[in-house]
N, CA, C, O and CB atoms as a CASP TS submission, in Angstrom:
PFRMAT TS
TARGET T0000
AUTHOR 0000-0000-0000
METHOD Language model
MODEL 1
PARENT N/A
ATOM      1  N   MET     1       0.822  -1.183   0.000  1.00  0.00           N
ATOM      2  CA  MET     1       0.000   0.000   0.000  1.00  0.00           C
ATOM      3  C   MET     1       0.866   1.247   0.000  1.00  0.00           C
ATOM      4  O   MET     1       0.621   2.167  -0.780  1.00  0.00           O
ATOM      5  CB  MET     1      -0.935  -0.002   1.194  1.00  0.00           C
ATOM      6  N   ILE     2       1.855   1.292   0.846  1.00  0.00           N
ATOM      7  CA  ILE     2       2.714   2.467   0.883  1.00  0.00           C
ATOM      8  C   ILE     2       3.453   2.613  -0.439  1.00  0.00           C
ATOM      9  O   ILE     2       3.625   3.728  -0.931  1.00  0.00           O
ATOM     10  CB  ILE     2       3.712   2.378   2.052  1.00  0.00           C
ATOM     11  N   ARG     3       3.885   1.514  -1.013  1.00  0.00           N
ATOM     12  CA  ARG     3       4.599   1.557  -2.289  1.00  0.00           C
ATOM     13  C   ARG     3       3.711   2.107  -3.402  1.00  0.00           C
ATOM     14  O   ARG     3       4.177   2.902  -4.218  1.00  0.00           O
ATOM     15  CB  ARG     3       5.105   0.161  -2.663  1.00  0.00           C
ATOM     16  N   HIS     4       2.448   1.702  -3.451  1.00  0.00           N
ATOM     17  CA  HIS     4       1.562   2.107  -4.543  1.00  0.00           C
ATOM     18  C   HIS     4       0.978   3.500  -4.351  1.00  0.00           C
ATOM     19  O   HIS     4       0.764   4.213  -5.331  1.00  0.00           O
ATOM     20  CB  HIS     4       0.443   1.114  -4.685  1.00  0.00           C
ATOM     21  N   SER     5       0.720   3.898  -3.127  1.00  0.00           N
ATOM     22  CA  SER     5       0.011   5.154  -2.898  1.00  0.00           C
ATOM     23  C   SER     5       0.927   6.345  -2.657  1.00  0.00           C
ATOM     24  O   SER     5       0.485   7.492  -2.717  1.00  0.00           O
ATOM     25  CB  SER     5      -0.904   5.003  -1.737  1.00  0.00           C
ATOM     26  N   GLY     6       2.198   6.080  -2.386  1.00  0.00           N
ATOM     27  CA  GLY     6       3.105   7.163  -2.037  1.00  0.00           C
ATOM     28  C   GLY     6       2.909   7.652  -0.612  1.00  0.00           C
ATOM     29  O   GLY     6       3.388   8.728  -0.253  1.00  0.00           O
ATOM     30  N   ALA     7       2.207   6.870   0.205  1.00  0.00           N
ATOM     31  CA  ALA     7       1.920   7.278   1.584  1.00  0.00           C
ATOM     32  C   ALA     7       3.191   7.284   2.422  1.00  0.00           C
ATOM     33  O   ALA     7       4.127   6.522   2.178  1.00  0.00           O
ATOM     34  CB  ALA     7       0.875   6.344   2.217  1.00  0.00           C
ATOM     35  N   ARG     8       3.198   8.157   3.407  1.00  0.00           N
ATOM     36  CA  ARG     8       4.280   8.175   4.391  1.00  0.00           C
ATOM     37  C   ARG     8       3.813   7.579   5.704  1.00  0.00           C
ATOM     38  O   ARG     8       4.625   7.109   6.501  1.00  0.00           O
ATOM     39  CB  ARG     8       4.793   9.602   4.610  1.00  0.00           C
ATOM     40  N   ARG     9       2.510   7.596   5.933  1.00  0.00           N
ATOM     41  CA  ARG     9       1.944   7.067   7.176  1.00  0.00           C
ATOM     42  C   ARG     9       0.792   6.127   6.853  1.00  0.00           C
ATOM     43  O   ARG     9       0.090   6.290   5.855  1.00  0.00           O
ATOM     44  CB  ARG     9       1.465   8.216   8.102  1.00  0.00           C
ATOM     45  N   CYS    10       0.618   5.143   7.719  1.00  0.00           N
ATOM     46  CA  CYS    10      -0.465   4.176   7.558  1.00  0.00           C
ATOM     47  C   CYS    10      -0.989   3.828   8.946  1.00  0.00           C
ATOM     48  O   CYS    10      -0.220   3.711   9.900  1.00  0.00           O
ATOM     49  CB  CYS    10       0.018   2.889   6.791  1.00  0.00           C
ATOM     50  N   GLU    11      -2.291   3.666   9.046  1.00  0.00           N
ATOM     51  CA  GLU    11      -2.926   3.302  10.308  1.00  0.00           C
ATOM     52  C   GLU    11      -3.913   2.176  10.033  1.00  0.00           C
ATOM     53  O   GLU    11      -4.669   2.230   9.062  1.00  0.00           O
ATOM     54  CB  GLU    11      -3.639   4.531  10.967  1.00  0.00           C
ATOM     55  N   VAL    12      -3.907   1.161  10.883  1.00  0.00           N
ATOM     56  CA  VAL    12      -4.842   0.048  10.770  1.00  0.00           C
ATOM     57  C   VAL    12      -5.745   0.087  11.994  1.00  0.00           C
ATOM     58  O   VAL    12      -5.264   0.130  13.126  1.00  0.00           O
ATOM     59  CB  VAL    12      -4.093  -1.331  10.651  1.00  0.00           C
ATOM     60  N   VAL    13      -7.057   0.072  11.766  1.00  0.00           N
ATOM     61  CA  VAL    13      -8.043   0.106  12.840  1.00  0.00           C
ATOM     62  C   VAL    13      -8.855  -1.186  12.752  1.00  0.00           C
ATOM     63  O   VAL    13      -9.454  -1.484  11.719  1.00  0.00           O
ATOM     64  CB  VAL    13      -8.970   1.381  12.740  1.00  0.00           C
ATOM     65  N   LEU    14      -8.868  -1.943  13.840  1.00  0.00           N
ATOM     66  CA  LEU    14      -9.606  -3.203  13.874  1.00  0.00           C
ATOM     67  C   LEU    14     -10.753  -3.109  14.869  1.00  0.00           C
ATOM     68  O   LEU    14     -10.596  -2.577  15.968  1.00  0.00           O
ATOM     69  CB  LEU    14      -8.673  -4.375  14.238  1.00  0.00           C
ATOM     70  N   ALA    15     -11.899  -3.630  14.474  1.00  0.00           N
ATOM     71  CA  ALA    15     -13.080  -3.694  15.328  1.00  0.00           C
ATOM     72  C   ALA    15     -13.743  -5.045  15.060  1.00  0.00           C
ATOM     73  O   ALA    15     -13.415  -5.693  14.066  1.00  0.00           O
ATOM     74  CB  ALA    15     -14.075  -2.485  15.053  1.00  0.00           C
ATOM     75  N   PRO    16     -14.658  -5.481  15.911  1.00  0.00           N
ATOM     76  CA  PRO    16     -15.286  -6.793  15.706  1.00  0.00           C
ATOM     77  C   PRO    16     -15.961  -6.958  14.341  1.00  0.00           C
ATOM     78  O   PRO    16     -16.011  -8.069  13.813  1.00  0.00           O
ATOM     79  CB  PRO    16     -16.302  -7.028  16.784  1.00  0.00           C
ATOM     80  N   ASP    17     -16.477  -5.873  13.766  1.00  0.00           N
ATOM     81  CA  ASP    17     -17.207  -5.978  12.504  1.00  0.00           C
ATOM     82  C   ASP    17     -16.513  -5.314  11.324  1.00  0.00           C
ATOM     83  O   ASP    17     -17.087  -5.246  10.237  1.00  0.00           O
ATOM     84  CB  ASP    17     -18.558  -5.385  12.665  1.00  0.00           C
ATOM     85  N   ARG    18     -15.289  -4.822  11.513  1.00  0.00           N
ATOM     86  CA  ARG    18     -14.618  -4.137  10.402  1.00  0.00           C
ATOM     87  C   ARG    18     -13.118  -4.084  10.597  1.00  0.00           C
ATOM     88  O   ARG    18     -12.599  -4.187  11.708  1.00  0.00           O
ATOM     89  CB  ARG    18     -15.160  -2.728  10.244  1.00  0.00           C
ATOM     90  N   ALA    19     -12.441  -3.921   9.468  1.00  0.00           N
ATOM     91  CA  ALA    19     -11.007  -3.648   9.449  1.00  0.00           C
ATOM     92  C   ALA    19     -10.810  -2.480   8.493  1.00  0.00           C
ATOM     93  O   ALA    19     -11.284  -2.512   7.357  1.00  0.00           O
ATOM     94  CB  ALA    19     -10.160  -4.921   9.009  1.00  0.00           C
ATOM     95  N   GLU    20     -10.111  -1.452   8.955  1.00  0.00           N
ATOM     96  CA  GLU    20      -9.903  -0.262   8.127  1.00  0.00           C
ATOM     97  C   GLU    20      -8.414   0.040   8.041  1.00  0.00           C
ATOM     98  O   GLU    20      -7.684  -0.069   9.026  1.00  0.00           O
ATOM     99  CB  GLU    20     -10.675   0.957   8.699  1.00  0.00           C
ATOM    100  N   VAL    21      -7.979   0.421   6.845  1.00  0.00           N
ATOM    101  CA  VAL    21      -6.616   0.877   6.617  1.00  0.00           C
ATOM    102  C   VAL    21      -6.709   2.310   6.117  1.00  0.00           C
ATOM    103  O   VAL    21      -7.383   2.581   5.124  1.00  0.00           O
ATOM    104  CB  VAL    21      -5.848  -0.048   5.595  1.00  0.00           C
ATOM    105  N   ARG    22      -6.034   3.225   6.800  1.00  0.00           N
ATOM    106  CA  ARG    22      -6.005   4.640   6.405  1.00  0.00           C
ATOM    107  C   ARG    22      -4.568   5.020   6.107  1.00  0.00           C
ATOM    108  O   ARG    22      -3.644   4.568   6.783  1.00  0.00           O
ATOM    109  CB  ARG    22      -6.606   5.565   7.522  1.00  0.00           C
ATOM    110  N   ASP    23      -4.382   5.847   5.098  1.00  0.00           N
ATOM    111  CA  ASP    23      -3.042   6.350   4.824  1.00  0.00           C
ATOM    112  C   ASP    23      -3.117   7.789   4.345  1.00  0.00           C
ATOM    113  O   ASP    23      -4.200   8.320   4.099  1.00  0.00           O
ATOM    114  CB  ASP    23      -2.329   5.473   3.781  1.00  0.00           C
ATOM    115  N   ASP    24      -1.959   8.410   4.217  1.00  0.00           N
ATOM    116  CA  ASP    24      -1.913   9.795   3.743  1.00  0.00           C
ATOM    117  C   ASP    24      -1.458   9.876   2.287  1.00  0.00           C
ATOM    118  O   ASP    24      -0.916  10.893   1.854  1.00  0.00           O
ATOM    119  CB  ASP    24      -0.980  10.624   4.625  1.00  0.00           C
ATOM    120  N   GLY    25      -1.680   8.803   1.539  1.00  0.00           N
ATOM    121  CA  GLY    25      -1.268   8.746   0.138  1.00  0.00           C
ATOM    122  C   GLY    25      -2.321   9.277  -0.810  1.00  0.00           C
ATOM    123  O   GLY    25      -3.292   9.913  -0.400  1.00  0.00           O
ATOM    124  N   ARG    26      -2.109   9.002  -2.091  1.00  0.00           N
ATOM    125  CA  ARG    26      -2.967   9.560  -3.141  1.00  0.00           C
ATOM    126  C   ARG    26      -4.127   8.643  -3.532  1.00  0.00           C
ATOM    127  O   ARG    26      -4.940   9.029  -4.372  1.00  0.00           O
ATOM    128  CB  ARG    26      -2.139   9.859  -4.361  1.00  0.00           C
ATOM    129  N   GLY    27      -4.234   7.452  -2.958  1.00  0.00           N
ATOM    130  CA  GLY    27      -5.339   6.558  -3.298  1.00  0.00           C
ATOM    131  C   GLY    27      -5.040   5.737  -4.530  1.00  0.00           C
ATOM    132  O   GLY    27      -3.903   5.717  -5.003  1.00  0.00           O
ATOM    133  N   PRO    28      -6.051   5.055  -5.061  1.00  0.00           N
ATOM    134  CA  PRO    28      -5.847   4.205  -6.235  1.00  0.00           C
ATOM    135  C   PRO    28      -5.359   5.018  -7.425  1.00  0.00           C
ATOM    136  O   PRO    28      -5.734   6.177  -7.602  1.00  0.00           O
ATOM    137  CB  PRO    28      -7.141   3.475  -6.596  1.00  0.00           C
ATOM    138  N   SER    29      -4.532   4.402  -8.223  1.00  0.00           N
ATOM    139  CA  SER    29      -4.039   5.085  -9.412  1.00  0.00           C
ATOM    140  C   SER    29      -5.142   5.182 -10.453  1.00  0.00           C
ATOM    141  O   SER    29      -6.028   4.331 -10.521  1.00  0.00           O
ATOM    142  CB  SER    29      -2.816   4.356  -9.991  1.00  0.00           C
ATOM    143  N   THR    30      -5.076   6.218 -11.251  1.00  0.00           N
ATOM    144  CA  THR    30      -6.041   6.393 -12.342  1.00  0.00           C
ATOM    145  C   THR    30      -5.278   6.634 -13.624  1.00  0.00           C
ATOM    146  O   THR    30      -4.134   7.088 -13.600  1.00  0.00           O
ATOM    147  CB  THR    30      -7.025   7.567 -12.056  1.00  0.00           C
ATOM    148  N   GLY    31      -5.898   6.338 -14.721  1.00  0.00           N
ATOM    149  CA  GLY    31      -5.300   6.614 -16.008  1.00  0.00           C
ATOM    150  C   GLY    31      -4.516   5.451 -16.591  1.00  0.00           C
ATOM    151  O   GLY    31      -4.244   5.446 -17.792  1.00  0.00           O
ATOM    152  N   GLY    32      -4.151   4.486 -15.798  1.00  0.00           N
ATOM    153  CA  GLY    32      -3.417   3.326 -16.291  1.00  0.00           C
ATOM    154  C   GLY    32      -4.324   2.118 -16.356  1.00  0.00           C
ATOM    155  O   GLY    32      -5.521   2.209 -16.084  1.00  0.00           O
ATOM    156  N   PRO    33      -3.746   0.984 -16.718  1.00  0.00           N
ATOM    157  CA  PRO    33      -4.560  -0.230 -16.753  1.00  0.00           C
ATOM    158  C   PRO    33      -4.986  -0.611 -15.341  1.00  0.00           C
ATOM    159  O   PRO    33      -4.217  -0.420 -14.399  1.00  0.00           O
ATOM    160  CB  PRO    33      -3.786  -1.392 -17.414  1.00  0.00           C
ATOM    161  N   PRO    34      -6.183  -1.141 -15.174  1.00  0.00           N
ATOM    162  CA  PRO    34      -6.638  -1.511 -13.840  1.00  0.00           C
ATOM    163  C   PRO    34      -5.786  -2.636 -13.271  1.00  0.00           C
ATOM    164  O   PRO    34      -5.377  -3.544 -13.995  1.00  0.00           O
ATOM    165  CB  PRO    34      -8.108  -1.927 -13.872  1.00  0.00           C
ATOM    166  N   GLY    35      -5.526  -2.572 -12.001  1.00  0.00           N
ATOM    167  CA  GLY    35      -4.760  -3.617 -11.328  1.00  0.00           C
ATOM    168  C   GLY    35      -5.697  -4.623 -10.694  1.00  0.00           C
ATOM    169  O   GLY    35      -6.918  -4.507 -10.804  1.00  0.00           O
ATOM    170  N   SER    36      -5.126  -5.602 -10.037  1.00  0.00           N
ATOM    171  CA  SER    36      -5.952  -6.634  -9.420  1.00  0.00           C
ATOM    172  C   SER    36      -6.071  -6.434  -7.914  1.00  0.00           C
ATOM    173  O   SER    36      -6.779  -7.200  -7.261  1.00  0.00           O
ATOM    174  CB  SER    36      -5.378  -8.010  -9.716  1.00  0.00           C
ATOM    175  N   GLY    37      -5.410  -5.438  -7.341  1.00  0.00           N
ATOM    176  CA  GLY    37      -5.413  -5.241  -5.894  1.00  0.00           C
ATOM    177  C   GLY    37      -6.790  -5.027  -5.310  1.00  0.00           C
ATOM    178  O   GLY    37      -7.243  -5.833  -4.497  1.00  0.00           O
ATOM    179  N   LEU    38      -7.474  -3.952  -5.706  1.00  0.00           N
ATOM    180  CA  LEU    38      -8.814  -3.674  -5.168  1.00  0.00           C
ATOM    181  C   LEU    38      -9.831  -4.699  -5.640  1.00  0.00           C
ATOM    182  O   LEU    38     -10.748  -5.054  -4.899  1.00  0.00           O
ATOM    183  CB  LEU    38      -9.270  -2.274  -5.573  1.00  0.00           C
ATOM    184  N   THR    39      -9.675  -5.172  -6.858  1.00  0.00           N
ATOM    185  CA  THR    39     -10.587  -6.200  -7.376  1.00  0.00           C
ATOM    186  C   THR    39     -10.459  -7.474  -6.552  1.00  0.00           C
ATOM    187  O   THR    39     -11.463  -8.089  -6.192  1.00  0.00           O
ATOM    188  CB  THR    39     -10.297  -6.494  -8.871  1.00  0.00           C
ATOM    189  N   GLY    40      -9.227  -7.870  -6.254  1.00  0.00           N
ATOM    190  CA  GLY    40      -9.002  -9.063  -5.444  1.00  0.00           C
ATOM    191  C   GLY    40      -9.552  -8.911  -4.038  1.00  0.00           C
ATOM    192  O   GLY    40     -10.133  -9.849  -3.492  1.00  0.00           O
ATOM    193  N   LEU    41      -9.371  -7.725  -3.443  1.00  0.00           N
ATOM    194  CA  LEU    41      -9.928  -7.474  -2.115  1.00  0.00           C
ATOM    195  C   LEU    41     -11.449  -7.533  -2.139  1.00  0.00           C
ATOM    196  O   LEU    41     -12.066  -8.081  -1.225  1.00  0.00           O
ATOM    197  CB  LEU    41      -9.463  -6.114  -1.589  1.00  0.00           C
ATOM    198  N   GLN    42     -12.054  -6.973  -3.179  1.00  0.00           N
ATOM    199  CA  GLN    42     -13.515  -7.004  -3.308  1.00  0.00           C
ATOM    200  C   GLN    42     -14.006  -8.442  -3.421  1.00  0.00           C
ATOM    201  O   GLN    42     -15.005  -8.807  -2.801  1.00  0.00           O
ATOM    202  CB  GLN    42     -13.973  -6.184  -4.535  1.00  0.00           C
ATOM    203  N   GLU    43     -13.314  -9.256  -4.204  1.00  0.00           N
ATOM    204  CA  GLU    43     -13.709 -10.659  -4.368  1.00  0.00           C
ATOM    205  C   GLU    43     -13.616 -11.419  -3.049  1.00  0.00           C
ATOM    206  O   GLU    43     -14.489 -12.229  -2.739  1.00  0.00           O
ATOM    207  CB  GLU    43     -12.832 -11.339  -5.426  1.00  0.00           C
ATOM    208  N   ARG    44     -12.567 -11.166  -2.273  1.00  0.00           N
ATOM    209  CA  ARG    44     -12.424 -11.846  -0.980  1.00  0.00           C
ATOM    210  C   ARG    44     -13.476 -11.363   0.018  1.00  0.00           C
ATOM    211  O   ARG    44     -13.997 -12.157   0.800  1.00  0.00           O
ATOM    212  CB  ARG    44     -11.014 -11.617  -0.409  1.00  0.00           C
ATOM    213  N   ALA    45     -13.790 -10.074  -0.004  1.00  0.00           N
ATOM    214  CA  ALA    45     -14.852  -9.549   0.870  1.00  0.00           C
ATOM    215  C   ALA    45     -16.196 -10.174   0.492  1.00  0.00           C
ATOM    216  O   ALA    45     -16.956 -10.595   1.364  1.00  0.00           O
ATOM    217  CB  ALA    45     -14.932  -7.996   0.773  1.00  0.00           C
ATOM    218  N   ASP    46     -16.482 -10.232  -0.802  1.00  0.00           N
ATOM    219  CA  ASP    46     -17.736 -10.840  -1.267  1.00  0.00           C
ATOM    220  C   ASP    46     -17.863 -12.283  -0.788  1.00  0.00           C
ATOM    221  O   ASP    46     -18.944 -12.714  -0.385  1.00  0.00           O
ATOM    222  CB  ASP    46     -17.818 -10.791  -2.800  1.00  0.00           C
ATOM    223  N   ALA    47     -16.761 -13.026  -0.833  1.00  0.00           N
ATOM    224  CA  ALA    47     -16.782 -14.431  -0.423  1.00  0.00           C
ATOM    225  C   ALA    47     -17.136 -14.584   1.055  1.00  0.00           C
ATOM    226  O   ALA    47     -17.651 -15.624   1.465  1.00  0.00           O
ATOM    227  CB  ALA    47     -15.430 -15.081  -0.701  1.00  0.00           C
ATOM    228  N   LEU    48     -16.861 -13.551   1.857  1.00  0.00           N
ATOM    229  CA  LEU    48     -17.187 -13.572   3.290  1.00  0.00           C
ATOM    230  C   LEU    48     -18.543 -12.940   3.593  1.00  0.00           C
ATOM    231  O   LEU    48     -18.974 -12.910   4.746  1.00  0.00           O
ATOM    232  CB  LEU    48     -16.108 -12.851   4.077  1.00  0.00           C
ATOM    233  N   GLY    49     -19.215 -12.435   2.555  1.00  0.00           N
ATOM    234  CA  GLY    49     -20.461 -11.720   2.758  1.00  0.00           C
ATOM    235  C   GLY    49     -20.224 -10.328   3.309  1.00  0.00           C
ATOM    236  O   GLY    49     -21.119  -9.733   3.909  1.00  0.00           O
ATOM    237  N   ALA    50     -19.022  -9.804   3.108  1.00  0.00           N
ATOM    238  CA  ALA    50     -18.651  -8.480   3.613  1.00  0.00           C
ATOM    239  C   ALA    50     -18.703  -7.457   2.482  1.00  0.00           C
ATOM    240  O   ALA    50     -18.924  -7.797   1.320  1.00  0.00           O
ATOM    241  CB  ALA    50     -17.237  -8.511   4.250  1.00  0.00           C
ATOM    242  N   ARG    51     -18.493  -6.198   2.853  1.00  0.00           N
ATOM    243  CA  ARG    51     -18.539  -5.090   1.902  1.00  0.00           C
ATOM    244  C   ARG    51     -17.204  -4.357   1.940  1.00  0.00           C
ATOM    245  O   ARG    51     -16.638  -4.154   3.014  1.00  0.00           O
ATOM    246  CB  ARG    51     -19.718  -4.119   2.224  1.00  0.00           C
ATOM    247  N   LEU    52     -16.707  -3.966   0.795  1.00  0.00           N
ATOM    248  CA  LEU    52     -15.488  -3.174   0.692  1.00  0.00           C
ATOM    249  C   LEU    52     -15.902  -1.720   0.460  1.00  0.00           C
ATOM    250  O   LEU    52     -16.630  -1.423  -0.487  1.00  0.00           O
ATOM    251  CB  LEU    52     -14.551  -3.699  -0.465  1.00  0.00           C
ATOM    252  N   VAL    53     -15.438  -0.822   1.321  1.00  0.00           N
ATOM    253  CA  VAL    53     -15.796   0.594   1.234  1.00  0.00           C
ATOM    254  C   VAL    53     -14.505   1.399   1.136  1.00  0.00           C
ATOM    255  O   VAL    53     -13.618   1.263   1.978  1.00  0.00           O
ATOM    256  CB  VAL    53     -16.657   1.049   2.470  1.00  0.00           C
ATOM    257  N   THR    54     -14.402   2.238   0.108  1.00  0.00           N
ATOM    258  CA  THR    54     -13.252   3.124  -0.028  1.00  0.00           C
ATOM    259  C   THR    54     -13.732   4.561   0.030  1.00  0.00           C
ATOM    260  O   THR    54     -14.839   4.881  -0.404  1.00  0.00           O
ATOM    261  CB  THR    54     -12.484   2.851  -1.347  1.00  0.00           C
ATOM    262  N   ARG    55     -12.871   5.432   0.579  1.00  0.00           N
ATOM    263  CA  ARG    55     -13.238   6.852   0.603  1.00  0.00           C
ATOM    264  C   ARG    55     -11.987   7.702   0.626  1.00  0.00           C
ATOM    265  O   ARG    55     -10.945   7.303   1.145  1.00  0.00           O
ATOM    266  CB  ARG    55     -14.129   7.176   1.821  1.00  0.00           C
ATOM    267  N   ARG    56     -12.114   8.863   0.061  1.00  0.00           N
ATOM    268  CA  ARG    56     -11.037   9.851   0.027  1.00  0.00           C
ATOM    269  C   ARG    56     -10.999  10.576   1.358  1.00  0.00           C
ATOM    270  O   ARG    56     -12.043  10.958   1.887  1.00  0.00           O
ATOM    271  CB  ARG    56     -11.226  10.856  -1.145  1.00  0.00           C
ATOM    272  N   LEU    57      -9.818  10.768   1.901  1.00  0.00           N
ATOM    273  CA  LEU    57      -9.613  11.557   3.106  1.00  0.00           C
ATOM    274  C   LEU    57      -8.817  12.799   2.716  1.00  0.00           C
ATOM    275  O   LEU    57      -8.285  12.865   1.608  1.00  0.00           O
ATOM    276  CB  LEU    57      -8.874  10.728   4.219  1.00  0.00           C
ATOM    277  N   GLU    58      -8.729  13.755   3.584  1.00  0.00           N
ATOM    278  CA  GLU    58      -7.927  14.957   3.320  1.00  0.00           C
ATOM    279  C   GLU    58      -6.868  15.118   4.388  1.00  0.00           C
ATOM    280  O   GLU    58      -7.178  15.661   5.449  1.00  0.00           O
ATOM    281  CB  GLU    58      -8.817  16.215   3.258  1.00  0.00           C
ATOM    282  N   PRO    59      -5.665  14.690   4.180  1.00  0.00           N
ATOM    283  CA  PRO    59      -5.165  14.001   2.986  1.00  0.00           C
ATOM    284  C   PRO    59      -5.334  12.493   3.130  1.00  0.00           C
ATOM    285  O   PRO    59      -5.491  11.978   4.237  1.00  0.00           O
ATOM    286  CB  PRO    59      -3.682  14.349   2.737  1.00  0.00           C
ATOM    287  N   GLY    60      -5.302  11.816   2.036  1.00  0.00           N
ATOM    288  CA  GLY    60      -5.216  10.369   2.072  1.00  0.00           C
ATOM    289  C   GLY    60      -6.404   9.596   1.570  1.00  0.00           C
ATOM    290  O   GLY    60      -7.227  10.083   0.795  1.00  0.00           O
ATOM    291  N   TRP    61      -6.460   8.357   2.046  1.00  0.00           N
ATOM    292  CA  TRP    61      -7.389   7.378   1.527  1.00  0.00           C
ATOM    293  C   TRP    61      -7.726   6.388   2.627  1.00  0.00           C
ATOM    294  O   TRP    61      -6.891   6.114   3.490  1.00  0.00           O
ATOM    295  CB  TRP    61      -6.807   6.660   0.294  1.00  0.00           C
ATOM    296  N   SER    62      -8.944   5.845   2.609  1.00  0.00           N
ATOM    297  CA  SER    62      -9.369   4.852   3.573  1.00  0.00           C
ATOM    298  C   SER    62      -9.995   3.683   2.819  1.00  0.00           C
ATOM    299  O   SER    62     -10.751   3.869   1.866  1.00  0.00           O
ATOM    300  CB  SER    62     -10.365   5.457   4.601  1.00  0.00           C
ATOM    301  N   LEU    63      -9.663   2.484   3.266  1.00  0.00           N
ATOM    302  CA  LEU    63     -10.248   1.262   2.726  1.00  0.00           C
ATOM    303  C   LEU    63     -10.746   0.462   3.918  1.00  0.00           C
ATOM    304  O   LEU    63      -9.977   0.150   4.827  1.00  0.00           O
ATOM    305  CB  LEU    63      -9.211   0.437   1.855  1.00  0.00           C
ATOM    306  N   THR    64     -12.039   0.128   3.916  1.00  0.00           N
ATOM    307  CA  THR    64     -12.641  -0.594   5.033  1.00  0.00           C
ATOM    308  C   THR    64     -13.358  -1.833   4.523  1.00  0.00           C
ATOM    309  O   THR    64     -14.074  -1.779   3.524  1.00  0.00           O
ATOM    310  CB  THR    64     -13.618   0.311   5.810  1.00  0.00           C
ATOM    311  N   VAL    65     -13.161  -2.944   5.212  1.00  0.00           N
ATOM    312  CA  VAL    65     -13.947  -4.151   4.962  1.00  0.00           C
ATOM    313  C   VAL    65     -14.915  -4.269   6.129  1.00  0.00           C
ATOM    314  O   VAL    65     -14.502  -4.391   7.282  1.00  0.00           O
ATOM    315  CB  VAL    65     -13.032  -5.448   4.815  1.00  0.00           C
ATOM    316  N   VAL    66     -16.209  -4.232   5.818  1.00  0.00           N
ATOM    317  CA  VAL    66     -17.263  -4.245   6.822  1.00  0.00           C
ATOM    318  C   VAL    66     -18.012  -5.566   6.713  1.00  0.00           C
ATOM    319  O   VAL    66     -18.480  -5.948   5.640  1.00  0.00           O
ATOM    320  CB  VAL    66     -18.230  -3.034   6.646  1.00  0.00           C
ATOM    321  N   ARG    67     -18.112  -6.245   7.834  1.00  0.00           N
ATOM    322  CA  ARG    67     -18.830  -7.508   7.873  1.00  0.00           C
ATOM    323  C   ARG    67     -20.165  -7.296   8.570  1.00  0.00           C
ATOM    324  O   ARG    67     -20.215  -6.677   9.633  1.00  0.00           O
ATOM    325  CB  ARG    67     -17.998  -8.600   8.591  1.00  0.00           C
ATOM    326  N   PRO    68     -21.257  -7.805   7.982  1.00  0.00           N
ATOM    327  CA  PRO    68     -22.586  -7.609   8.595  1.00  0.00           C
ATOM    328  C   PRO    68     -22.720  -8.326   9.926  1.00  0.00           C
ATOM    329  O   PRO    68     -23.773  -8.257  10.561  1.00  0.00           O
ATOM    330  CB  PRO    68     -23.675  -8.093   7.652  1.00  0.00           C
TER
END
């Protein structure tokens, strides 16, 4: 994540129903060919009946897997 986003800081927050990763990077790349990182995470979340939620932060990016 740090390698791809250019982040300098990363924080992982764990709770009984979710796991969130926050960083101060630029988020998913745009303009190039799609990668398999977020797609693979979405597929694994789907297999667990969970939801993958991404959001832009100022600065940074958040990715959360939420389990019902």
